[in-house]
C-alpha positions as CSV (number, residue, x, y, z in Angstrom):
1,M,-74.2,4.2,38.8
2,S,-73.2,0.5,38.2
3,R,-70.6,-0.8,35.8
4,Y,-71.1,-3.9,33.8
5,H,-68.2,-5.6,31.9
6,Y,-68.6,-7.4,28.6
7,R,-66.5,-9.4,26.0
8,L,-66.8,-9.5,22.3
9,V,-66.1,-12.8,20.7
10,N,-66.5,-14.3,17.4
11,V,-67.9,-17.8,17.2
12,F,-67.4,-20.4,14.4
13,A,-64.5,-18.3,13.4
14,D,-61.3,-19.2,11.6
15,T,-60.0,-15.7,11.4
16,T,-60.1,-12.8,13.7
17,F,-62.9,-11.1,11.8
18,G,-64.8,-14.2,10.8
19,G,-67.5,-16.0,12.5
20,N,-70.6,-14.8,14.2
21,P,-70.0,-11.9,16.6
22,L,-71.4,-12.1,20.1
23,C,-71.4,-9.7,23.1
24,V,-71.2,-11.6,26.4
25,F,-71.9,-9.6,29.7
26,E,-69.7,-11.3,32.5
27,D,-72.2,-10.7,35.4
28,A,-75.7,-9.7,34.7
29,R,-76.8,-9.4,38.3
30,G,-78.8,-6.2,38.8
31,L,-79.9,-5.8,35.2
32,S,-83.8,-5.9,34.6
33,D,-85.1,-7.6,31.6
34,A,-85.9,-4.2,30.1
35,Q,-82.3,-3.2,30.6
36,M,-81.0,-6.5,29.0
37,H,-83.3,-5.8,26.1
38,L,-82.1,-2.3,25.6
39,I,-78.4,-3.2,25.8
40,T,-78.9,-5.8,23.2
41,R,-80.6,-3.2,20.9
42,Q,-77.6,-0.8,21.5
43,F,-75.0,-3.4,20.5
44,N,-77.3,-4.4,17.6
45,L,-75.7,-7.9,17.0
46,S,-77.8,-11.0,16.3
47,E,-77.8,-11.9,19.9
48,T,-76.3,-10.8,23.3
49,A,-75.7,-13.2,26.2
50,F,-75.9,-12.3,29.9
51,I,-74.2,-14.4,32.6
52,L,-75.9,-15.1,35.9
53,P,-75.1,-17.6,38.9
54,A,-76.7,-20.9,38.8
55,D,-76.5,-23.7,41.4
56,E,-77.2,-26.7,39.0
57,A,-74.9,-25.6,36.3
58,S,-71.6,-23.7,35.8
59,A,-73.7,-20.6,35.0
60,A,-77.0,-19.5,33.8
61,V,-77.3,-17.6,30.6
62,R,-80.1,-15.3,29.2
63,V,-79.8,-14.6,25.4
64,F,-81.6,-11.7,23.8
65,A,-81.9,-10.8,20.2
66,P,-82.9,-7.2,19.3
67,G,-86.5,-8.1,19.1
68,H,-87.0,-10.7,21.8
69,E,-85.5,-13.1,24.3
70,M,-84.4,-16.8,23.2
71,R,-85.0,-20.0,24.9
72,F,-81.7,-21.2,23.4
73,A,-79.1,-20.2,20.8
74,G,-76.2,-22.0,19.6
75,H,-73.4,-19.4,19.1
76,P,-74.2,-17.6,22.3
77,A,-73.7,-21.3,24.0
78,L,-70.3,-21.6,22.6
79,G,-69.2,-17.9,23.1
80,T,-70.6,-17.8,26.7
81,A,-68.8,-21.0,27.6
82,H,-65.5,-19.5,26.4
83,V,-66.1,-16.5,28.6
84,V,-67.2,-18.5,31.6
85,R,-63.8,-20.6,31.4
86,A,-61.8,-17.3,31.0
87,L,-63.4,-15.9,34.1
88,R,-62.6,-19.0,36.0
89,G,-58.8,-18.4,35.1
90,G,-58.6,-20.2,31.8
91,I,-58.4,-24.0,31.5
92,E,-58.7,-25.8,34.8
93,P,-56.5,-28.8,35.5
94,A,-59.2,-30.7,37.3
95,A,-61.9,-30.3,34.7
96,P,-60.3,-28.5,31.8
97,D,-62.7,-28.7,29.0
98,T,-66.2,-29.5,30.4
99,L,-68.9,-27.2,31.8
100,S,-72.6,-26.7,31.7
101,L,-74.9,-23.7,31.0
102,L,-78.4,-23.4,32.0
103,F,-80.9,-21.8,29.4
104,Q,-84.5,-21.5,29.3
105,A,-84.6,-24.5,27.2
106,G,-82.6,-26.5,29.8
107,A,-79.1,-27.3,30.8
108,V,-76.6,-27.6,28.0
109,P,-73.4,-29.7,28.4
110,L,-70.3,-28.2,26.5
111,Q,-66.8,-29.5,25.8
112,A,-63.6,-27.8,24.6
113,V,-60.4,-28.6,23.1
114,G,-58.4,-25.4,23.3
115,D,-60.6,-22.7,21.7
116,V,-62.7,-25.1,19.9
117,W,-66.1,-25.6,21.7
118,R,-69.0,-27.9,21.2
119,F,-72.4,-28.0,22.8
120,A,-75.0,-30.9,23.0
121,A,-78.3,-30.0,21.6
122,P,-80.8,-29.4,24.6
123,G,-83.3,-32.1,23.4
124,G,-80.7,-34.9,24.0
125,A,-81.3,-38.3,22.2
126,A,-85.1,-38.0,22.6
127,M,-85.5,-35.6,19.6
128,P,-89.2,-34.7,18.8
129,A,-90.4,-35.7,15.5
130,P,-90.3,-33.2,12.5
131,R,-93.5,-31.3,12.1
132,A,-95.0,-30.8,8.7
133,V,-95.1,-27.4,7.1
134,E,-98.6,-26.1,6.2
135,Q,-97.6,-24.4,3.1
136,E,-97.2,-26.4,0.0
137,P,-93.6,-27.1,-0.9
138,A,-93.8,-25.4,-4.4
139,M,-95.3,-22.3,-2.8
140,L,-92.6,-22.2,-0.2
141,A,-89.9,-22.7,-2.8
142,T,-91.3,-19.8,-4.9
143,G,-91.3,-17.5,-1.7
144,L,-87.6,-18.2,-1.4
145,G,-86.9,-17.4,-5.2
146,L,-86.6,-21.0,-5.9
147,Q,-88.1,-23.6,-8.2
148,A,-90.1,-26.8,-6.9
149,D,-87.4,-29.0,-8.3
150,D,-84.7,-27.2,-6.3
151,L,-86.1,-28.8,-3.2
152,A,-84.4,-32.2,-2.4
153,A,-87.1,-33.2,0.1
154,A,-90.2,-31.8,1.8
155,P,-89.4,-28.7,4.2
156,V,-90.2,-29.6,7.9
157,W,-90.2,-27.8,11.2
158,L,-87.6,-29.2,13.7
159,D,-86.9,-28.3,17.4
160,T,-83.7,-29.6,19.2
161,G,-83.8,-26.6,21.4
162,S,-85.2,-23.8,19.1
163,E,-87.8,-24.6,16.4
164,Q,-86.8,-23.7,12.9
165,L,-88.0,-24.4,9.4
166,L,-85.5,-26.5,7.5
167,V,-85.5,-26.6,3.7
168,P,-83.1,-29.1,2.0
169,L,-81.9,-28.3,-1.4
170,R,-80.5,-30.2,-4.3
171,S,-77.7,-27.9,-5.4
172,A,-75.2,-25.2,-4.2
173,A,-76.4,-23.1,-7.0
174,A,-80.0,-23.0,-5.8
175,L,-78.7,-22.3,-2.3
176,Q,-76.7,-19.3,-3.7
177,R,-79.7,-17.7,-5.6
178,A,-82.1,-18.2,-2.7
179,W,-83.7,-15.0,-1.2
180,P,-87.1,-14.6,0.4
181,Q,-89.4,-12.7,-1.9
182,P,-91.1,-9.5,-0.8
183,A,-94.6,-10.8,-1.8
184,W,-94.1,-13.9,0.2
185,L,-93.1,-12.2,3.5
186,A,-96.7,-11.8,4.7
187,H,-97.2,-15.6,4.3
188,W,-93.8,-16.6,5.9
189,P,-94.5,-19.5,8.2
190,A,-94.0,-18.8,11.9
191,N,-92.7,-21.2,14.6
192,A,-94.5,-22.0,17.9
193,Q,-93.1,-18.6,19.3
194,G,-94.3,-16.6,16.2
195,R,-90.9,-16.2,14.8
196,R,-90.0,-16.4,11.2
197,G,-86.6,-18.1,10.2
198,V,-85.7,-20.6,7.5
199,Y,-82.6,-22.7,7.3
200,L,-81.7,-23.8,3.9
201,F,-78.9,-26.4,3.3
202,V,-77.3,-28.7,0.7
203,F,-75.1,-31.7,1.1
204,D,-72.2,-30.9,-1.3
205,G,-70.0,-34.1,-1.3
206,E,-67.7,-35.7,1.3
207,R,-64.1,-35.2,2.4
208,A,-62.3,-37.8,4.5
209,G,-65.4,-39.4,5.8
210,V,-66.8,-35.9,6.8
211,A,-69.9,-34.8,4.7
212,Q,-69.6,-31.3,3.3
213,V,-72.7,-29.1,3.8
214,K,-73.4,-25.4,2.8
215,A,-76.1,-23.7,4.7
216,R,-77.9,-20.1,4.8
217,Y,-80.3,-18.9,7.4
218,F,-82.7,-16.2,6.7
219,F,-85.0,-14.5,9.2
220,L,-87.7,-11.8,9.4
221,A,-86.9,-9.1,11.8
222,A,-89.3,-7.2,14.0
223,N,-89.1,-4.2,11.6
224,G,-90.2,-6.4,8.6
225,S,-86.9,-6.5,7.0
226,V,-85.0,-9.7,5.9
227,G,-81.8,-10.6,7.5
228,E,-79.2,-13.3,7.1
229,D,-77.3,-14.9,9.9
230,P,-73.7,-15.7,9.3
231,G,-73.5,-18.8,11.7
232,T,-76.5,-20.6,13.3
233,G,-75.7,-23.1,15.7
234,S,-79.3,-24.0,16.8
235,A,-80.2,-24.6,13.1
236,C,-77.2,-26.7,12.8
237,A,-78.3,-28.9,15.7
238,N,-81.7,-29.2,13.8
239,L,-79.8,-30.3,10.9
240,G,-78.5,-33.1,13.0
241,G,-82.2,-33.9,14.0
242,W,-83.2,-33.8,10.2
243,C,-80.4,-36.4,9.6
244,L,-81.7,-38.7,12.2
245,S,-85.2,-38.4,10.9
246,Q,-83.8,-39.4,7.5
247,G,-82.2,-42.5,8.8
248,H,-78.5,-41.4,8.2
249,A,-75.9,-43.8,9.2
250,L,-74.3,-42.9,12.5
251,P,-71.9,-41.8,13.6
252,L,-72.2,-38.8,11.4
253,R,-69.7,-36.0,10.9
254,C,-70.5,-32.8,8.9
255,A,-68.6,-29.8,8.1
256,V,-71.0,-27.0,7.6
257,E,-70.1,-23.7,5.9
258,Q,-72.3,-20.7,6.4
259,G,-72.0,-16.9,6.1
260,A,-70.1,-16.8,2.9
261,A,-72.9,-14.8,1.1
262,I,-72.5,-12.0,3.4
263,E,-68.8,-12.1,3.7
264,R,-68.8,-13.4,7.2
265,P,-67.6,-17.0,6.7
266,C,-68.5,-19.4,9.6
267,H,-67.3,-23.0,9.9
268,L,-69.4,-25.4,12.1
269,Q,-68.9,-28.8,13.1
270,L,-71.8,-31.2,13.3
271,E,-71.6,-34.6,14.8
272,V,-74.4,-37.3,15.6
273,D,-72.9,-40.0,17.8
274,L,-73.9,-43.6,18.2
275,A,-76.2,-42.6,21.2
276,R,-78.1,-40.1,18.8
277,R,-76.7,-37.1,20.6
278,I,-76.3,-34.1,18.5
279,W,-73.1,-32.1,18.9
280,V,-72.4,-28.7,17.3
281,G,-69.1,-27.0,17.6
282,G,-66.7,-24.3,16.2
283,R,-63.7,-22.1,17.3
284,V,-64.3,-19.1,19.5
285,I,-62.0,-16.1,19.2
286,E,-62.1,-13.3,21.7
287,L,-61.8,-9.9,20.1
288,G,-62.0,-7.4,22.9
289,Q,-63.3,-6.4,26.3
290,G,-65.1,-3.2,27.8
291,Y,-67.7,-2.0,30.0
292,I,-71.0,0.2,30.2
293,N,-72.2,2.4,33.1
294,L,-75.7,2.3,34.0
């Protein structure tokens, strides 16, 4: 029998029970792909991360959702970095706030100030161009329980590490009433990996030079049910890519609120720097530790 230790953390959290929860296994050596998948289903969180050794990075990370493995995911990147630093004995004087994690999508640099972490989108400055959506915008809006004039611009696919469908909206009221409609689920567009998710967002003013954004992320689970993610770092990175494609002035800083609709508030920090590098960050809070025996 082998014992595997894990930590529970909340990412993009301002309070103990806010943010997006994540389970991080400290040392996944000896676990098979099937076991990682079964463990993920057991914990039944949006994602579970598994740390492995890596020569070319601080650690390698595999990320599983209950239905599939993921090439990259934002809140697992931040939460795993927090755990890797803790396993090294906390903040190291020589390199206190910088490390890298190796995902299937590539090596991802991360930085921290205290418990606030940020990652650079795997695509780097060479971001792929947005991809057009095959569905007519009006049909897509109807499928999301909205009107065509609720759309602020045409929906597009973007991939700065994980391809997702981005839908810009005109108002916070439209964002609040959005919900994927049952009749539309069979027509929900899929990304290159065959997964169905949609990120809706609205720019809602500015505060002290920081754009205020509200967002929601819906996904279609393997069992056919619709879920809502409280805080989606990879989609926030894609929002940075969308801003670049729209010619927003740089540097750009955004405060992104997500998760309020499901009473799990998340606060994400988005920055696109002068070098066109996309950074996404937020606070990580460790909630507890444990182990399982296999």
